[in-house]
N, CA, C, O and the ligand as a Tripos MOL2 file, in Angstrom:
@<TRIPOS>MOLECULE
protein
  237   235    60     0     0
PROTEIN
NO_CHARGES

@<TRIPOS>ATOM
      1 N         139.3580  128.9890   12.1590 N.3       1 MET1
      2 CA        138.5330  128.0850   12.9840 C.3       1 MET1
      3 C         137.8090  127.0880   12.0980 C.2       1 MET1
      4 O         137.2810  127.4490   11.0460 O.2       1 MET1
      5 N         137.7840  125.8460   12.5210 N.am      2 ALA2
      6 CA        136.9860  124.8310   11.8180 C.3       2 ALA2
      7 C         135.5100  125.0900   12.0630 C.2       2 ALA2
      8 O         135.0850  125.3500   13.1890 O.2       2 ALA2
      9 N         134.7490  125.0150   10.9990 N.am      3 MET3
     10 CA        133.3090  125.2700   11.1140 C.3       3 MET3
     11 C         132.5420  124.0510   10.6300 C.2       3 MET3
     12 O         132.9330  123.4380    9.6360 O.2       3 MET3
     13 N         131.4670  123.6850   11.3030 N.am      4 PRO4
     14 CA        130.6560  122.5670   10.8220 C.3       4 PRO4
     15 C         129.9740  122.9250    9.5090 C.2       4 PRO4
     16 O         129.4120  124.0100    9.3570 O.2       4 PRO4
     17 N         130.0340  121.9880    8.5610 N.am      5 LYS5
     18 CA        129.5030  122.2630    7.2350 C.3       5 LYS5
     19 C         127.9820  122.1750    7.2160 C.2       5 LYS5
     20 O         127.3010  122.9600    6.5570 O.2       5 LYS5
     21 N         127.4690  121.1890    7.9640 N.am      6 LYS6
     22 CA        126.0250  120.9560    7.9650 C.3       6 LYS6
     23 C         125.4890  120.9730    9.3930 C.2       6 LYS6
     24 O         126.1610  120.5650   10.3400 O.2       6 LYS6
     25 N         124.2620  121.4560    9.5110 N.am      7 HIS7
     26 CA        123.5910  121.4760   10.8030 C.3       7 HIS7
     27 C         123.2390  120.0540   11.2210 C.2       7 HIS7
     28 O         122.7410  119.2750   10.4080 O.2       7 HIS7
     29 N         123.4970  119.7030   12.4990 N.am      8 HIS8
     30 CA        123.0640  118.4100   13.0260 C.3       8 HIS8
     31 C         121.7240  118.6030   13.7050 C.2       8 HIS8
     32 O         121.5560  119.5140   14.5160 O.2       8 HIS8
     33 N         120.7690  117.7470   13.3730 N.am      9 SER9
     34 CA        119.4260  117.8700   13.9400 C.3       9 SER9
     35 C         119.4520  117.5590   15.4340 C.2       9 SER9
     36 O         120.3850  116.9320   15.9340 O.2       9 SER9
     37 N         118.4090  118.0100   16.1400 N.am     10 SER10
     38 CA        118.3310  117.7240   17.5680 C.3      10 SER10
     39 C         118.2480  116.2230   17.8170 C.2      10 SER10
     40 O         118.7630  115.7380   18.8240 O.2      10 SER10
     41 N         117.6040  115.4800   16.9140 N.am     11 ALA11
     42 CA        117.5220  114.0190   17.0790 C.3      11 ALA11
     43 C         118.9080  113.3960   16.9850 C.2      11 ALA11
     44 O         119.2430  112.4890   17.7460 O.2      11 ALA11
     45 N         119.7190  113.8940   16.0360 N.am     12 ARG12
     46 CA        121.0750  113.3660   15.8740 C.3      12 ARG12
     47 C         121.9270  113.7090   17.1020 C.2      12 ARG12
     48 O         122.6840  112.8770   17.6010 O.2      12 ARG12
     49 N         121.7870  114.9360   17.5700 N.am     13 ARG13
     50 CA        122.5050  115.3600   18.7720 C.3      13 ARG13
     51 C         122.0960  114.4900   19.9710 C.2      13 ARG13
     52 O         122.9550  114.0430   20.7320 O.2      13 ARG13
     53 N         120.8050  114.2550   20.1370 N.am     14 ASP14
     54 CA        120.3260  113.4850   21.2830 C.3      14 ASP14
     55 C         120.7580  112.0230   21.1880 C.2      14 ASP14
     56 O         121.0510  111.3980   22.2060 O.2      14 ASP14
     57 N         120.8000  111.4660   19.9530 N.am     15 ARG15
     58 CA        121.2820  110.0920   19.8060 C.3      15 ARG15
     59 C         122.7510  110.0070   20.1960 C.2      15 ARG15
     60 O         123.1640  109.0230   20.8110 O.2      15 ARG15
     61 N         123.5470  111.0120   19.8550 N.am     16 ARG16
     62 CA        124.9580  111.0200   20.2360 C.3      16 ARG16
     63 C         125.0860  111.0450   21.7620 C.2      16 ARG16
     64 O         125.9550  110.3760   22.3220 O.2      16 ARG16
     65 N         124.2310  111.8050   22.4290 N.am     17 ARG17
     66 CA        124.3280  111.9510   23.8840 C.3      17 ARG17
     67 C         123.6690  110.8020   24.6480 C.2      17 ARG17
     68 O         123.6840  110.7890   25.8790 O.2      17 ARG17
     69 N         123.0910  109.8390   23.9290 N.am     18 SER18
     70 CA        122.4160  108.7410   24.6170 C.3      18 SER18
     71 C         123.3970  107.8700   25.3910 C.2      18 SER18
     72 O         122.9830  107.1010   26.2580 O.2      18 SER18
     73 N         124.6930  107.9770   25.0930 N.am     19 HIS19
     74 CA        125.6980  107.1570   25.7840 C.3      19 HIS19
     75 C         126.3400  107.9140   26.9440 C.2      19 HIS19
     76 O         127.1820  107.3530   27.6440 O.2      19 HIS19
     77 N         125.9640  109.1710   27.1630 N.am     20 LEU20
     78 CA        126.7200  110.0200   28.0870 C.3      20 LEU20
     79 C         126.2280  109.9490   29.5320 C.2      20 LEU20
     80 O         126.8790  110.4760   30.4340 O.2      20 LEU20
     81 N         125.0930  109.3060   29.7550 N.am     21 GLY21
     82 CA        124.5480  109.3040   31.1130 C.3      21 GLY21
     83 C         125.3910  108.4960   32.0740 C.2      21 GLY21
     84 O         126.0410  107.5320   31.6690 O.2      21 GLY21
     85 N         125.3900  108.8800   33.3680 N.am     22 LEU22
     86 CA        126.1010  108.1340   34.3970 C.3      22 LEU22
     87 C         125.2020  107.0100   34.8930 C.2      22 LEU22
     88 O         124.0050  107.2010   35.1050 O.2      22 LEU22
     89 N         125.7970  105.8400   35.0730 N.am     23 LYS23
     90 CA        125.0350  104.7040   35.5930 C.3      23 LYS23
     91 C         125.3120  104.5730   37.0840 C.2      23 LYS23
     92 O         126.4220  104.8520   37.5350 O.2      23 LYS23
     93 N         124.3140  104.1520   37.8480 N.am     24 PRO24
     94 CA        124.5560  103.9890   39.2810 C.3      24 PRO24
     95 C         125.5750  102.8800   39.5350 C.2      24 PRO24
     96 O         125.5410  101.8300   38.8930 O.2      24 PRO24
     97 N         126.5030  103.1370   40.5050 N.am     25 SER25
     98 CA        127.5420  102.1600   40.7890 C.3      25 SER25
     99 C         126.9390  100.9800   41.5440 C.2      25 SER25
    100 O         126.0240  101.1390   42.3520 O.2      25 SER25
    101 N         127.4710   99.8010   41.2630 N.am     26 LYS26
    102 CA        126.9590   98.5810   41.8810 C.3      26 LYS26
    103 C         127.3410   98.5320   43.3600 C.2      26 LYS26
    104 O         128.4940   98.7970   43.7020 O.2      26 LYS26
    105 N         126.4030   98.2000   44.2360 N.am     27 PRO27
    106 CA        126.7830   98.0450   45.6380 C.3      27 PRO27
    107 C         127.6200   96.7810   45.8390 C.2      27 PRO27
    108 O         127.3620   95.7500   45.2180 O.2      27 PRO27
    109 N         128.6180   96.8720   46.7090 N.am     28 VAL28
    110 CA        129.4400   95.7120   47.0560 C.3      28 VAL28
    111 C         129.2180   95.3920   48.5330 C.2      28 VAL28
    112 O         128.7430   96.2430   49.2850 O.2      28 VAL28
    113 N         129.5570   94.1810   48.9530 N.am     29 LEU29
    114 CA        129.3960   93.8020   50.3500 C.3      29 LEU29
    115 C         130.6370   94.2130   51.1310 C.2      29 LEU29
    116 O         131.7640   93.9720   50.6980 O.2      29 LEU29
    117 N         130.4170   94.8410   52.2920 N.am     30 CYS30
    118 CA        131.5260   95.2430   53.1610 C.3      30 CYS30
    119 C         132.2950   94.0110   53.6100 C.2      30 CYS30
    120 O         131.7000   93.0100   54.0080 O.2      30 CYS30
    121 N         133.6530   94.0900   53.5430 N.am     31 ALA31
    122 CA        134.4790   92.9450   53.9300 C.3      31 ALA31
    123 C         134.4280   92.7120   55.4370 C.2      31 ALA31
    124 O         134.7810   91.6290   55.9040 O.2      31 ALA31
    125 N         133.9890   93.7190   56.2100 N.am     32 HIS32
    126 CA        133.9930   93.5900   57.6640 C.3      32 HIS32
    127 C         132.6450   93.1450   58.1920 C.2      32 HIS32
    128 O         132.5730   92.2040   58.9830 O.2      32 HIS32
    129 N         131.5550   93.8130   57.7630 N.am     33 CYS33
    130 CA        130.2300   93.5050   58.3330 C.3      33 CYS33
    131 C         129.2810   92.8860   57.3150 C.2      33 CYS33
    132 O         128.1460   92.5590   57.6610 O.2      33 CYS33
    133 N         129.7240   92.7130   56.0450 N.am     34 LYS34
    134 CA        128.9480   92.0560   54.9880 C.3      34 LYS34
    135 C         127.6780   92.8120   54.5930 C.2      34 LYS34
    136 O         126.8000   92.2500   53.9390 O.2      34 LYS34
    137 N         127.5790   94.0720   54.9850 N.am     35 GLN35
    138 CA        126.4370   94.8770   54.5720 C.3      35 GLN35
    139 C         126.7170   95.4760   53.1980 C.2      35 GLN35
    140 O         127.8710   95.7700   52.8860 O.2      35 GLN35
    141 N         125.6890   95.6640   52.3680 N.am     36 PRO36
    142 CA        125.9380   96.3100   51.0670 C.3      36 PRO36
    143 C         126.3740   97.7580   51.2540 C.2      36 PRO36
    144 O         125.7640   98.5080   52.0150 O.2      36 PRO36
    145 N         127.4350   98.1410   50.5500 N.am     37 THR37
    146 CA        127.9790   99.4910   50.6590 C.3      37 THR37
    147 C         128.5200   99.9030   49.3010 C.2      37 THR37
    148 O         128.6620   99.0670   48.4080 O.2      37 THR37
    149 N         128.8230  101.1800   49.1380 N.am     38 ARG38
    150 CA        129.3500  101.6600   47.8610 C.3      38 ARG38
    151 C         130.8320  101.3330   47.7520 C.2      38 ARG38
    152 O         131.5510  101.4040   48.7490 O.2      38 ARG38
    153 N         131.3100  100.9710   46.5470 N.am     39 PRO39
    154 CA        132.7170  100.6190   46.3990 C.3      39 PRO39
    155 C         133.6300  101.8360   46.5770 C.2      39 PRO39
    156 O         133.2630  102.9520   46.2100 O.2      39 PRO39
    157 N         134.8080  101.6160   47.1360 N.am     40 HIS40
    158 CA        135.8370  102.6380   47.3410 C.3      40 HIS40
    159 C         135.3730  103.7120   48.3100 C.2      40 HIS40
    160 O         135.8170  104.8580   48.2280 O.2      40 HIS40
    161 N         134.4690  103.3440   49.2410 N.am     41 ARG41
    162 CA        133.9980  104.2800   50.2580 C.3      41 ARG41
    163 C         134.0880  103.6050   51.6260 C.2      41 ARG41
    164 O         134.0150  102.3810   51.7280 O.2      41 ARG41
    165 N         134.2480  104.4240   52.6910 N.am     42 VAL42
    166 CA        134.1680  103.9000   54.0450 C.3      42 VAL42
    167 C         132.7620  103.3350   54.2520 C.2      42 VAL42
    168 O         131.7730  103.9640   53.8740 O.2      42 VAL42
    169 N         132.6780  102.1470   54.8550 N.am     43 CYS43
    170 CA        131.3770  101.5150   55.0840 C.3      43 CYS43
    171 C         130.5500  102.3870   56.0200 C.2      43 CYS43
    172 O         131.0260  102.7930   57.0810 O.2      43 CYS43
    173 N         129.3070  102.6750   55.6250 N.am     44 GLY44
    174 CA        128.4410  103.5010   56.4620 C.3      44 GLY44
    175 C         127.9090  102.7690   57.6650 C.2      44 GLY44
    176 O         127.4100  103.3980   58.5990 O.2      44 GLY44
    177 N         128.0020  101.4400   57.6680 N.am     45 ASN45
    178 CA        127.4560  100.6420   58.7630 C.3      45 ASN45
    179 C         128.4830  100.4600   59.8800 C.2      45 ASN45
    180 O         128.1570  100.6720   61.0480 O.2      45 ASN45
    181 N         129.7250  100.0670   59.5450 N.am     46 CYS46
    182 CA        130.7190   99.7680   60.5740 C.3      46 CYS46
    183 C         131.8880  100.7530   60.5570 C.2      46 CYS46
    184 O         132.6990  100.7390   61.4830 O.2      46 CYS46
    185 N         132.0030  101.6100   59.5340 N.am     47 GLY47
    186 CA        133.0800  102.5960   59.5020 C.3      47 GLY47
    187 C         134.4170  102.0260   59.1170 C.2      47 GLY47
    188 O         135.4380  102.6790   59.3350 O.2      47 GLY47
    189 N         134.4600  100.8310   58.5510 N.am     48 TYR48
    190 CA        135.7220  100.2130   58.1600 C.3      48 TYR48
    191 C         136.0300  100.4900   56.7090 C.2      48 TYR48
    192 O         135.1270  100.5930   55.8790 O.2      48 TYR48
    193 N         137.3280  100.6110   56.4000 N.am     49 TYR49
    194 CA        137.7870  100.6870   55.0230 C.3      49 TYR49
    195 C         139.1680  100.0710   54.9560 C.2      49 TYR49
    196 O         140.0260  100.3980   55.7770 O.2      49 TYR49
    197 N         139.4090   99.1770   53.9890 N.am     50 ALA50
    198 CA        140.6890   98.4820   53.7900 C.3      50 ALA50
    199 C         141.1310   97.7750   55.0630 C.2      50 ALA50
    200 O         142.3140   97.7910   55.4030 O.2      50 ALA50
    201 N         140.1870   97.1520   55.7730 N.am     51 GLY51
    202 CA        140.5340   96.3040   56.9010 C.3      51 GLY51
    203 C         140.7780   97.0070   58.2090 C.2      51 GLY51
    204 O         141.1220   96.3560   59.1950 O.2      51 GLY51
    205 N         140.6080   98.3450   58.2570 N.am     52 MET52
    206 CA        140.8040   99.0340   59.5370 C.3      52 MET52
    207 C         139.6830  100.0260   59.7690 C.2      52 MET52
    208 O         139.0620  100.5020   58.8180 O.2      52 MET52
    209 N         139.4160  100.3440   61.0510 N.am     53 GLU53
    210 CA        138.3390  101.2590   61.3790 C.3      53 GLU53
    211 C         138.8020  102.6830   61.0990 C.2      53 GLU53
    212 O         139.7990  103.1410   61.6580 O.2      53 GLU53
    213 N         138.0770  103.3740   60.2360 N.am     54 VAL54
    214 CA        138.4410  104.7390   59.8540 C.3      54 VAL54
    215 C         137.5810  105.7340   60.6180 C.2      54 VAL54
    216 O         138.0850  106.7320   61.1340 O.2      54 VAL54
    217 N         136.2900  105.4630   60.6880 N.am     55 THR55
    218 CA        135.3800  106.3180   61.4410 C.3      55 THR55
    219 C         134.5750  105.4310   62.3740 C.2      55 THR55
    220 O         134.4230  104.2340   62.1270 O.2      55 THR55
    221 N         134.0570  106.0200   63.4520 N.am     56 THR56
    222 CA        133.1560  105.3040   64.3450 C.3      56 THR56
    223 C         131.7410  105.7460   64.0300 C.2      56 THR56
    224 O         131.4190  106.9240   64.1860 O.2      56 THR56
    225 N         130.8840  104.8260   63.5870 N.am     57 PRO57
    226 CA        129.5140  105.2400   63.2540 C.3      57 PRO57
    227 C         128.7380  105.7200   64.4610 C.2      57 PRO57
    228 O         128.9240  105.2210   65.5710 O.2      57 PRO57
    229 N         127.8450  106.7150   64.2360 N.am     58 GLU58
    230 CA        126.9960  107.2490   65.3010 C.3      58 GLU58
    231 C         125.9360  106.2190   65.6840 C.2      58 GLU58
    232 O         125.5670  105.3610   64.8820 O.2      58 GLU58
    233 N         125.4690  106.3160   66.8870 N.am     59 GLU59
    234 CA        124.3960  105.4020   67.3320 C.3      59 GLU59
    235 C         123.0720  105.7830   66.7000 C.2      59 GLU59
    236 O         122.0580  105.1330   66.9530 O.2      59 GLU59
    237 ZN        130.9430   97.4140   57.1640 Zn       60 ZN60
@<TRIPOS>BOND
     1     1     2 1
     2     2     3 1
     3     3     4 2
     4     3     5 am
     5     5     6 1
     6     6     7 1
     7     7     8 2
     8     7     9 am
     9     9    10 1
    10    10    11 1
    11    11    12 2
    12    11    13 am
    13    13    14 1
    14    14    15 1
    15    15    16 2
    16    15    17 am
    17    17    18 1
    18    18    19 1
    19    19    20 2
    20    19    21 am
    21    21    22 1
    22    22    23 1
    23    23    24 2
    24    23    25 am
    25    25    26 1
    26    26    27 1
    27    27    28 2
    28    27    29 am
    29    29    30 1
    30    30    31 1
    31    31    32 2
    32    31    33 am
    33    33    34 1
    34    34    35 1
    35    35    36 2
    36    35    37 am
    37    37    38 1
    38    38    39 1
    39    39    40 2
    40    39    41 am
    41    41    42 1
    42    42    43 1
    43    43    44 2
    44    43    45 am
    45    45    46 1
    46    46    47 1
    47    47    48 2
    48    47    49 am
    49    49    50 1
    50    50    51 1
    51    51    52 2
    52    51    53 am
    53    53    54 1
    54    54    55 1
    55    55    56 2
    56    55    57 am
    57    57    58 1
    58    58    59 1
    59    59    60 2
    60    59    61 am
    61    61    62 1
    62    62    63 1
    63    63    64 2
    64    63    65 am
    65    65    66 1
    66    66    67 1
    67    67    68 2
    68    67    69 am
    69    69    70 1
    70    70    71 1
    71    71    72 2
    72    71    73 am
    73    73    74 1
    74    74    75 1
    75    75    76 2
    76    75    77 am
    77    77    78 1
    78    78    79 1
    79    79    80 2
    80    79    81 am
    81    81    82 1
    82    82    83 1
    83    83    84 2
    84    83    85 am
    85    85    86 1
    86    86    87 1
    87    87    88 2
    88    87    89 am
    89    89    90 1
    90    90    91 1
    91    91    92 2
    92    91    93 am
    93    93    94 1
    94    94    95 1
    95    95    96 2
    96    95    97 am
    97    97    98 1
    98    98    99 1
    99    99   100 2
   100    99   101 am
   101   101   102 1
   102   102   103 1
   103   103   104 2
   104   103   105 am
   105   105   106 1
   106   106   107 1
   107   107   108 2
   108   107   109 am
   109   109   110 1
   110   110   111 1
   111   111   112 2
   112   111   113 am
   113   113   114 1
   114   114   115 1
   115   115   116 2
   116   115   117 am
   117   117   118 1
   118   118   119 1
   119   119   120 2
   120   119   121 am
   121   121   122 1
   122   122   123 1
   123   123   124 2
   124   123   125 am
   125   125   126 1
   126   126   127 1
   127   127   128 2
   128   127   129 am
   129   129   130 1
   130   130   131 1
   131   131   132 2
   132   131   133 am
   133   133   134 1
   134   134   135 1
   135   135   136 2
   136   135   137 am
   137   137   138 1
   138   138   139 1
   139   139   140 2
   140   139   141 am
   141   141   142 1
   142   142   143 1
   143   143   144 2
   144   143   145 am
   145   145   146 1
   146   146   147 1
   147   147   148 2
   148   147   149 am
   149   149   150 1
   150   150   151 1
   151   151   152 2
   152   151   153 am
   153   153   154 1
   154   154   155 1
   155   155   156 2
   156   155   157 am
   157   157   158 1
   158   158   159 1
   159   159   160 2
   160   159   161 am
   161   161   162 1
   162   162   163 1
   163   163   164 2
   164   163   165 am
   165   165   166 1
   166   166   167 1
   167   167   168 2
   168   167   169 am
   169   169   170 1
   170   170   171 1
   171   171   172 2
   172   171   173 am
   173   173   174 1
   174   174   175 1
   175   175   176 2
   176   175   177 am
   177   177   178 1
   178   178   179 1
   179   179   180 2
   180   179   181 am
   181   181   182 1
   182   182   183 1
   183   183   184 2
   184   183   185 am
   185   185   186 1
   186   186   187 1
   187   187   188 2
   188   187   189 am
   189   189   190 1
   190   190   191 1
   191   191   192 2
   192   191   193 am
   193   193   194 1
   194   194   195 1
   195   195   196 2
   196   195   197 am
   197   197   198 1
   198   198   199 1
   199   199   200 2
   200   199   201 am
   201   201   202 1
   202   202   203 1
   203   203   204 2
   204   203   205 am
   205   205   206 1
   206   206   207 1
   207   207   208 2
   208   207   209 am
   209   209   210 1
   210   210   211 1
   211   211   212 2
   212   211   213 am
   213   213   214 1
   214   214   215 1
   215   215   216 2
   216   215   217 am
   217   217   218 1
   218   218   219 1
   219   219   220 2
   220   219   221 am
   221   221   222 1
   222   222   223 1
   223   223   224 2
   224   223   225 am
   225   225   226 1
   226   226   227 1
   227   227   228 2
   228   227   229 am
   229   229   230 1
   230   230   231 1
   231   231   232 2
   232   231   233 am
   233   233   234 1
   234   234   235 1
   235   235   236 2
@<TRIPOS>SUBSTRUCTURE
     1 MET1         2 RESIDUE 1 A MET
     2 ALA2         6 RESIDUE 1 A ALA
     3 MET3        10 RESIDUE 1 A MET
     4 PRO4        14 RESIDUE 1 A PRO
     5 LYS5        18 RESIDUE 1 A LYS
     6 LYS6        22 RESIDUE 1 A LYS
     7 HIS7        26 RESIDUE 1 A HIS
     8 HIS8        30 RESIDUE 1 A HIS
     9 SER9        34 RESIDUE 1 A SER
    10 SER10       38 RESIDUE 1 A SER
    11 ALA11       42 RESIDUE 1 A ALA
    12 ARG12       46 RESIDUE 1 A ARG
    13 ARG13       50 RESIDUE 1 A ARG
    14 ASP14       54 RESIDUE 1 A ASP
    15 ARG15       58 RESIDUE 1 A ARG
    16 ARG16       62 RESIDUE 1 A ARG
    17 ARG17       66 RESIDUE 1 A ARG
    18 SER18       70 RESIDUE 1 A SER
    19 HIS19       74 RESIDUE 1 A HIS
    20 LEU20       78 RESIDUE 1 A LEU
    21 GLY21       82 RESIDUE 1 A GLY
    22 LEU22       86 RESIDUE 1 A LEU
    23 LYS23       90 RESIDUE 1 A LYS
    24 PRO24       94 RESIDUE 1 A PRO
    25 SER25       98 RESIDUE 1 A SER
    26 LYS26      102 RESIDUE 1 A LYS
    27 PRO27      106 RESIDUE 1 A PRO
    28 VAL28      110 RESIDUE 1 A VAL
    29 LEU29      114 RESIDUE 1 A LEU
    30 CYS30      118 RESIDUE 1 A CYS
    31 ALA31      122 RESIDUE 1 A ALA
    32 HIS32      126 RESIDUE 1 A HIS
    33 CYS33      130 RESIDUE 1 A CYS
    34 LYS34      134 RESIDUE 1 A LYS
    35 GLN35      138 RESIDUE 1 A GLN
    36 PRO36      142 RESIDUE 1 A PRO
    37 THR37      146 RESIDUE 1 A THR
    38 ARG38      150 RESIDUE 1 A ARG
    39 PRO39      154 RESIDUE 1 A PRO
    40 HIS40      158 RESIDUE 1 A HIS
    41 ARG41      162 RESIDUE 1 A ARG
    42 VAL42      166 RESIDUE 1 A VAL
    43 CYS43      170 RESIDUE 1 A CYS
    44 GLY44      174 RESIDUE 1 A GLY
    45 ASN45      178 RESIDUE 1 A ASN
    46 CYS46      182 RESIDUE 1 A CYS
    47 GLY47      186 RESIDUE 1 A GLY
    48 TYR48      190 RESIDUE 1 A TYR
    49 TYR49      194 RESIDUE 1 A TYR
    50 ALA50      198 RESIDUE 1 A ALA
    51 GLY51      202 RESIDUE 1 A GLY
    52 MET52      206 RESIDUE 1 A MET
    53 GLU53      210 RESIDUE 1 A GLU
    54 VAL54      214 RESIDUE 1 A VAL
    55 THR55      218 RESIDUE 1 A THR
    56 THR56      222 RESIDUE 1 A THR
    57 PRO57      226 RESIDUE 1 A PRO
    58 GLU58      230 RESIDUE 1 A GLU
    59 GLU59      234 RESIDUE 1 A GLU
    60 ZN60       237 GROUP 0 **** ****
């Protein structure tokens, strides 16, 4: 087994992990109702995705 030769400090470990966080996805405008919605998801306002109605939103 490969073994690390030197101990990495917690500061070094944390600096390495500073790039690992998830960033919030940018909202896009729905092509049907122009409301901001998440990309690659059925619109929560009108229920449309890829130009057709997938779900009917509740009142
Ligand atoms: Zn919509």
